[in-house]
C-alpha positions in Angstrom: 15.0 18.6 -9.4 15.6 15.6 -11.8 16.1 16.2 -15.8 16.5 13.4 -17.8 17.1 13.6 -21.6 17.2 11.1 -24.5 18.3 8.1 -22.6 18.8 5.2 -24.8 19.9 1.7 -23.2 20.5 -1.4 -25.5 21.8 -4.9 -24.3 23.5 -6.6 -27.2 20.7 -6.2 -29.9 18.0 -5.4 -27.5 16.9 -2.3 -27.2 15.7 -1.5 -23.9 15.1 2.3 -23.7 14.9 4.4 -26.6 15.2 7.8 -26.0 13.6 8.4 -22.5 12.8 12.1 -21.4 11.4 12.8 -17.7 11.2 16.0 -15.4 11.0 15.4 -12.0 10.4 18.0 -9.3 11.1 17.9 -5.6 8.0 16.3 -3.7 6.7 14.8 -6.4 5.5 11.1 -6.3 5.6 9.5 -9.8 4.5 6.2 -10.8 5.7 4.3 -14.1 3.7 1.3 -15.3 4.1 -0.7 -18.7 4.1 -4.3 -19.3 7.3 -7.0 -18.3 10.0 -5.6 -20.5 9.0 -2.2 -21.5 12.1 -0.5 -19.9 10.6 0.4 -16.2 13.2 -1.4 -13.9 16.3 -0.4 -16.4 15.2 3.3 -16.2 15.6 3.2 -12.6 18.6 2.0 -12.1 19.9 4.4 -14.8 18.5 7.3 -12.2 19.9 5.3 -9.2 23.4 5.4 -11.6 23.5 1.9 -10.4 23.3 1.4 -14.7 25.2 3.9 -17.3 22.9 4.5 -20.4 24.8 4.3 -23.4 23.8 8.2 -24.1 22.0 11.0 -22.9 21.8 12.7 -19.4 20.6 12.2 -15.9 21.0 15.6 -13.4 20.0 15.4 -9.9 20.1 18.7 -8.7 22.1 20.0 -11.2 25.0 17.1 -11.1 25.2 15.1 -14.5 25.7 12.1 -12.9 27.5 10.3 -15.6 30.2 12.4 -15.4 31.2 11.4 -12.0 34.0 9.0 -11.6 33.1 5.8 -9.7 34.2 6.8 -6.5 32.1 10.5 -6.6 29.4 8.0 -8.1 29.3 6.1 -5.1 29.4 9.2 -2.2 26.6 10.9 -4.7 24.3 7.9 -4.7 24.8 7.0 -0.9 24.0 11.0 0.1 20.9 11.8 -2.8 19.2 8.4 -3.9 17.4 6.2 -1.4 16.7 2.6 -2.9 13.3 0.1 -1.6 13.2 -2.8 -3.6 10.4 -5.3 -3.6 12.4 -7.8 -1.7 13.4 -6.2 1.4 17.7 -6.9 1.1 17.8 -6.4 4.9 20.8 -8.1 6.2 19.5 -10.8 8.3 22.2 -10.8 11.1 21.6 -7.3 12.1 18.5 -5.4 14.0 16.2 -3.6 12.4 18.1 -0.5 14.0 21.3 -1.5 12.6 20.0 -1.9 9.5 18.3 1.4 9.2 22.0 3.2 10.1 24.2 1.4 7.5 23.7 4.2 4.8 24.3 6.8 7.7 27.5 4.7 8.8 28.7 4.4 5.0 28.2 8.1 5.0 30.2 9.3 7.9 27.5 10.9 9.8 27.9 12.1 13.4 26.6 9.3 15.8 24.5 11.7 17.4 22.8 12.9 14.0 22.0 9.2 12.3 20.6 7.8 15.6 18.3 10.8 16.3 17.2 10.9 12.5 16.4 6.7 13.0 14.8 7.4 16.2 12.5 10.0 14.4 12.1 7.8 11.4 11.2 4.9 13.2 8.4 6.1 15.2 7.2 7.9 12.4 7.1 4.8 10.6 5.6 3.1 14.0 8.5 0.5 14.0 10.2 1.9 17.0 9.1 -0.7 19.2 10.6 -3.6 17.0 14.0 -1.8 16.8 15.8 -4.7 18.5 14.1 -7.0 16.6 15.9 -9.1 13.5 14.5 -9.1 10.0 13.3 -12.6 10.8 11.0 -11.6 13.3 9.4 -9.2 11.8 6.2 -9.1 9.7 6.9 -8.5 5.6 5.4 -5.1 6.3 7.5 -4.4 9.0 10.3 -5.4 6.9 9.3 -3.3 4.3 8.9 0.0 7.0 12.5 -0.9 7.8 13.7 -0.8 4.2 12.0 2.4 3.9 13.5 4.1 7.2 16.8 2.5 5.8 16.1 4.8 2.5 15.5 8.2 4.3 18.2 7.5 6.6 20.4 10.3 4.9 17.5 12.6 3.5 18.1 11.7 -0.1 16.6 14.1 -2.9 15.0 10.7 -4.2 13.6 7.5 -3.4 13.8 4.8 -6.0 11.0 2.4 -5.5 10.9 -1.0 -7.7 8.0 -3.0 -7.1 7.6 -2.0 -3.3 4.3 -3.4 -2.9 4.7 -6.4 -4.6 5.6 -8.5 -2.2 2.9 -7.6 0.7 -0.8 -8.5 0.9 -3.5 -6.1 0.0 -3.8 -4.4 3.6 0.0 -3.9 4.1 0.8 -2.7 0.4 -2.4 -0.2 0.8 -0.8 1.0 4.0 2.6 1.3 2.4 1.3 3.6 -0.5 -0.4 5.7 1.9 2.9 5.7 3.9 4.4 7.4 0.5 2.0 9.9 0.9 2.4 10.8 4.3 6.5 11.1 4.0 5.7 13.7 1.0 3.6 15.6 3.6 6.0 15.3 6.4 9.6 15.4 4.5 8.5 17.1 1.4 10.1 13.5 0.2 10.5 12.8 -3.7 9.2 9.1 -4.9 9.6 7.7 -8.5 7.7 4.3 -8.2 7.8 1.3 -10.5 4.6 -0.8 -10.1 2.2 -3.0 -11.5 -0.1 -2.2 -8.6 -3.0 -0.1 -10.4 -4.6 1.4 -7.7 -1.6 3.0 -6.4 -0.2 4.2 -10.2 -3.5 6.1 -10.2 -3.1 7.8 -7.1 0.5 9.2 -7.7 0.6 12.6 -9.1 1.8 11.8 -12.1 1.7 8.2 -14.1 4.3 7.3 -16.7 3.3 4.6 -18.9 6.6 2.9 -20.5 5.5 1.3 -23.8 8.8 -0.4 -25.6 11.4 1.6 -24.2 9.4 5.5 -24.4 7.6 6.8 -21.7 4.1 9.1 -22.4 2.1 10.4 -19.5 
């Protein structure tokens, strides 16, 4: 489903990615680990179309994302890629329900369809009783579940997560990690997750180790 070939990326004189090749099948859960500065987040941003590589190709469901213009790329990203970050990036003035719906509203999804999907996700993630609460009224674990629901609202091809449990205590971190596998079981969802959590990294279907801008398994 995702095919990455010979990705190179540098910032000034610093070579961050040095010939990355990676293929990901639908329904896989991939962990990416490595020391700080190894290129993990940069790779995730390139897969997520937030950054462009200096050279190489990224294909998602057969679409060469580097060939899309900015408008097409934005539409493709919103429809096909979900993001979960260490810091939840929920909009504080909106409720959990409203935060979850935002990507579907941007996409132009019919009201009934997006509300049905949001209801389904909130029940599955066990946060439906918190739909009217704003982020400041939610625990860290609840905020991250809202962020996961928001990432899934458009039924994306892949969810990219950058240290999603890094800001959670050990109990909530384990619950979040189990949740990824439950979502794979329920929706055949694909995840690529950058993590420093070794326990979770070993649970994934594959662990990609980044060293000096290169990847190995």
